[in-house]
C-alpha positions as CSV (number, residue, x, y, z in Angstrom):
1,M,13.6,-17.9,-15.7
2,S,11.0,-16.7,-17.8
3,I,7.2,-16.2,-16.2
4,N,6.1,-18.7,-18.9
5,S,8.8,-21.5,-17.3
6,I,6.9,-21.5,-14.2
7,D,4.9,-24.5,-13.0
8,H,1.2,-23.0,-12.2
9,N,0.4,-26.3,-11.2
10,E,3.3,-26.5,-8.1
11,M,2.7,-23.3,-7.2
12,S,-0.8,-23.5,-6.6
13,D,0.2,-25.8,-4.3
14,V,2.5,-24.7,-2.4
15,S,0.2,-21.4,-2.0
16,S,-2.9,-24.1,-0.8
17,K,-0.1,-25.1,2.3
18,W,0.1,-21.9,3.5
19,D,-2.3,-21.1,6.7
20,F,-3.6,-17.7,7.9
21,K,-2.1,-18.4,11.1
22,D,1.6,-18.6,9.2
23,E,1.0,-14.5,7.9
24,T,-0.1,-13.2,10.9
25,A,1.4,-13.0,14.5
26,S,-0.9,-14.5,16.6
27,H,1.9,-16.8,18.4
28,I,3.5,-13.2,19.9
29,S,1.8,-12.7,23.5
30,Q,-0.4,-9.5,24.4
31,N,2.8,-8.2,26.2
32,K,5.6,-8.5,23.5
33,R,2.8,-6.7,21.4
34,Q,2.7,-4.3,24.1
35,Q,6.2,-3.6,24.9
36,A,7.2,-3.2,20.7
37,E,5.1,-1.0,20.6
38,A,6.1,1.2,23.3
39,R,9.7,1.4,21.6
40,R,8.3,2.4,18.1
41,R,6.7,5.3,20.4
42,I,10.0,5.9,22.3
43,E,12.4,5.9,18.9
44,M,9.6,8.6,17.8
45,L,9.5,10.7,20.2
46,R,13.2,10.6,19.9
47,D,13.1,11.6,16.3
48,I,11.0,14.6,16.9
49,R,13.1,15.5,19.8
50,A,16.5,15.2,16.9
51,S,14.6,16.6,14.8
52,G,13.8,20.1,17.0
53,L,10.2,20.1,16.9
54,T,8.3,20.7,20.1
55,I,5.2,17.9,20.9
56,E,2.4,20.9,20.1
57,E,4.4,21.4,17.0
58,A,3.9,18.0,16.3
59,K,0.8,17.3,17.0
60,E,0.0,20.1,14.9
61,L,1.7,18.1,12.1
62,G,0.3,15.1,13.0
63,L,3.2,13.3,14.0
64,I,1.7,12.7,17.3
65,H,-2.3,11.2,17.2
């Protein structure tokens, strides 16, 4: 398919049907967000430990804030 064969009117019609809420995770509860953030932090700390760095070294490198 060529870029010239795209129907631009059809594309704009489809894009006008998108809502901002479709692109955000506003329907996810605050508790689920906190759980996901905690899982990411735990995974990051496991990766740091596996690499042989100490927590202090990771902080100095900017891996942990």
